[in-house]
Residue, then its C-alpha position, 0 to 999 in steps of 0.5 A: m458153712s451152709d451159706d457158702l455151700i449154697d452160694n457156691m451151688f448158685s454162683n454160676l446161675e446167672e452165667f448158665y441156664p439151670g440144668s444145662r451147660h449152655k451159657r445164657r445169652e445177653a439180654t437185648s433191648p427190643p427193636p425200636p418201633k417202626a415209624e408210622v408211615a402215612w397212608d397217603s405217602k405213595v400217590y399215583k397221579k393220573t389224568l382221567p379220560s375227562g382230562k381231570d387230574v386225580e390222586l390215586f392210591t393202592i389197596g394198601a393205602l386203603a388198608d393202612a387208612l382203615g388199620r387193616p391188612i390188605i388181605t382183609v380189604r380184598h376179602w371185604t371186596k370179594e364179599g361185597h362189604i366194600p365196593p370194588s375199586p373203580y380204577r385199575l392200572p392196565t392189565t398185563k401178561n404174566k410169564n405164562g401169557d395169562d392176563h394179570k389184572g392191574r392194581r386196584l386204585y382209589t381216590r383220596s376222597m374215597i379213602e377219606a370217606a371210608i375213614q369217616i364212615f368207619t369212624e362214625a360206625g365205631l369200627m376203626d378200633n374193632t379188631r373184627i367186624d360182624w358185617v351182619h350187624h353193620r350192613l348199613v356201613a357197606v350200603k353207605l360206603n357204596e352210595t358215597w363212593q358212587k357219588l364221588r365217582n360221578e362228580 
């Protein structure tokens, strides 16, 4: 007899939240993972004043290649850990008439060099980088990008 009483008390437990008149929602499966998009999927092809055709990528591509958010790469550039981008899209005027700088652009070789330098330093898998201990990474990246730009 007590089994029936307990079974009756908990019979609608699966249907309602305990202590509530609200029904439980159906369990839904998590959304499928987003497809990985390669960092070099969106490319700008530009001709430099020297006549050389170059593939250029935005700061988002650099951030994707390094596995970081864009704001982190902007912060690293501001702090001097990453050299500023040598190429930019033209400056435009915004609605207020103020200058709006164009997008930062990087060459394929610059991004690949950054990937290589970060991988060699073991920083690709780190969630946080203490730049006090990795100053040589910034120096090496600056030297490498300067060489690539001069080629």
